C-alpha positions as CSV (number, residue, x, y, z in Angstrom):
1,M,-16.7,14.1,-12.2
2,R,-18.0,14.2,-15.9
3,A,-16.2,13.1,-19.1
4,T,-15.8,15.8,-21.4
5,P,-16.4,14.4,-25.0
6,E,-13.8,15.6,-27.5
7,A,-14.6,16.4,-31.1
8,P,-14.5,13.3,-33.1
9,H,-12.6,13.4,-36.6
10,D,-14.2,10.8,-38.7
11,D,-12.4,9.0,-41.4
12,D,-14.1,8.7,-44.8
13,D,-17.0,6.3,-43.7
14,G,-18.0,8.4,-40.8
15,R,-16.5,6.7,-37.7
16,P,-13.9,8.1,-35.6
17,E,-10.3,6.9,-36.1
18,P,-9.4,4.0,-33.4
19,D,-7.0,5.9,-31.7
20,E,-8.8,9.2,-31.1
21,H,-10.1,9.8,-27.7
22,L,-14.1,9.8,-27.3
23,S,-13.9,11.3,-24.0
24,R,-11.6,12.6,-21.4
25,A,-11.6,13.6,-17.7
26,G,-9.4,15.4,-15.3
27,Y,-9.1,16.0,-11.6
28,A,-6.7,17.1,-8.9
29,L,-5.8,15.0,-6.1
30,G,-4.6,16.6,-2.9
31,G,-2.3,13.8,-1.3
32,D,-4.5,13.1,1.4
33,A,-5.2,9.6,2.9
34,G,-8.1,9.1,0.8
35,C,-6.8,10.1,-2.5
36,I,-5.9,6.8,-3.8
37,A,-9.3,5.2,-3.4
38,D,-11.0,8.5,-4.6
39,A,-8.7,8.1,-7.8
40,R,-10.0,4.4,-8.2
41,R,-13.7,5.7,-7.8
42,H,-13.0,8.3,-10.2
43,A,-11.6,5.7,-12.9
44,L,-14.8,3.5,-12.5
45,A,-17.2,6.5,-12.9
46,F,-15.1,7.6,-16.0
47,L,-15.4,3.8,-17.6
48,D,-19.1,3.8,-16.6
49,Q,-19.8,7.1,-18.3
50,A,-17.8,6.2,-21.5
51,E,-19.8,2.9,-21.7
52,A,-23.2,4.9,-21.4
53,D,-22.2,7.8,-23.7
54,H,-20.4,6.0,-26.4
55,R,-21.9,2.5,-26.2
56,L,-18.4,1.1,-25.6
57,S,-17.9,-2.3,-23.9
58,V,-15.4,-2.1,-21.3
59,P,-14.3,-5.7,-20.3
60,A,-13.8,-6.7,-16.5
61,R,-10.2,-7.4,-17.1
62,T,-9.8,-3.6,-18.5
63,R,-11.8,-2.1,-15.4
64,D,-9.7,-4.2,-12.9
65,L,-6.6,-3.2,-14.8
66,T,-7.4,0.5,-15.0
67,Q,-8.1,0.8,-11.2
68,L,-4.7,-1.3,-10.4
69,V,-2.7,1.2,-12.8
70,V,-4.4,4.6,-11.3
71,S,-3.9,3.1,-7.9
72,E,-0.1,2.3,-8.5
73,L,0.8,5.5,-10.1
74,V,-1.3,7.9,-7.7
75,T,0.4,5.9,-4.8
76,N,3.9,6.7,-6.2
77,A,3.0,10.3,-7.0
78,C,1.6,10.7,-3.6
79,K,4.7,9.2,-1.9
80,Y,7.5,10.8,-3.8
81,A,6.3,14.3,-4.9
82,P,5.2,17.2,-2.9
83,G,2.0,19.0,-4.0
84,P,-0.9,17.9,-6.2
85,V,-1.4,15.1,-8.3
86,L,-3.2,15.6,-11.5
87,V,-5.0,12.7,-13.2
88,E,-6.4,12.4,-16.7
89,L,-8.4,9.2,-18.2
90,R,-8.9,9.1,-22.0
91,I,-10.5,6.5,-23.9
92,S,-10.6,5.5,-27.4
93,T,-12.3,2.6,-29.2
94,R,-9.2,0.7,-28.6
95,A,-7.7,1.8,-25.0
96,V,-7.9,3.6,-22.0
97,D,-5.0,5.8,-21.1
98,V,-4.2,6.7,-17.7
99,V,-2.4,10.0,-17.2
100,V,-0.6,11.0,-14.0
101,W,1.2,14.1,-13.4
102,D,3.3,15.1,-10.3
103,S,5.8,17.7,-9.4
104,D,8.8,15.5,-8.7
105,P,10.9,15.6,-11.8
106,T,12.8,12.6,-11.1
107,V,12.0,9.9,-13.4
108,P,11.1,6.5,-12.0
109,A,12.8,3.5,-13.0
110,A,11.9,-0.2,-12.7
111,R,14.0,-2.0,-10.3
112,A,15.1,-5.5,-10.9
113,A,12.8,-8.3,-9.5
114,D,13.7,-9.3,-6.1
115,P,11.0,-11.7,-4.3
116,D,12.7,-10.5,-0.8
117,R,11.9,-7.0,-1.6
118,I,8.6,-5.6,0.3
119,G,6.9,-3.0,-1.5
120,Q,8.3,-0.7,-4.3
121,H,6.9,-3.0,-7.0
122,G,4.3,-0.3,-8.6
123,L,6.2,0.4,-11.8
124,E,7.2,-3.0,-12.4
125,I,3.3,-3.8,-12.1
126,V,2.5,-1.2,-14.5
127,K,4.9,-2.1,-17.2
128,A,3.7,-5.8,-17.0
129,V,0.1,-4.9,-17.5
130,A,0.1,-2.0,-19.7
131,E,0.3,-1.9,-23.5
132,T,2.6,1.0,-23.5
133,L,4.3,3.1,-20.6
134,V,5.5,6.7,-21.3
135,V,7.5,8.9,-18.9
136,E,7.9,12.5,-19.9
137,Q,9.9,15.1,-18.2
138,R,8.0,18.3,-17.9
139,S,9.0,21.9,-17.6
140,V,7.4,21.1,-13.9
141,G,7.6,17.8,-12.7
142,K,6.8,14.5,-15.0
143,R,4.0,12.9,-16.9
144,I,3.4,9.1,-16.8
145,T,1.1,7.8,-19.4
146,A,0.0,4.2,-19.3
147,R,-2.3,2.5,-22.1
148,I,-4.6,-0.4,-21.2
149,P,-6.3,-2.0,-24.3
150,L,-10.1,-2.5,-23.9
151,L,-9.9,-5.9,-25.9
152,D,-9.3,-8.9,-23.9
153,T,-6.4,-10.5,-25.5
154,P,-5.3,-14.1,-24.2
155,T,-1.7,-14.0,-23.4
156,A,-1.3,-17.6,-24.5
157,T,-3.0,-19.7,-26.9
158,S,-3.9,-23.1,-26.5
159,P,-2.9,-25.7,-28.7
160,P,-5.4,-27.2,-31.0
161,V,-7.1,-30.6,-29.4
162,S,-6.7,-33.5,-31.5
């Protein structure tokens, strides 16, 4: 898999806009037993290529979260939708977008937290780690897009030490 760079649209100072995708890559998965691991490997290869091609720094946390989101979304698509699963990865100077399309038009919903439930926590996990999560019904199936920020941002700030 090789990332395909998009033509950047520069602002007045010659730099690409922060939300413009520097590159994107897509691939189809057949839904076989190894497709989830393949999807994670494709995601890491995509991030490695983006770092090399665009001199981006992709923090370890973003790499881990990207693999987690890819794994959860592809698992759900393979489990609930017949046919192929399409995955697209896009990167900008501020975020990685993971886009997964499947043929099932049913829009998933995160369930209420239940510590006794085994499994079926994938969408809850994605919602917890993604900056944004968008589910769109398409003419065939649905498309789910999760955005993972490139910057490591702490969730809580420490109080000043006195």
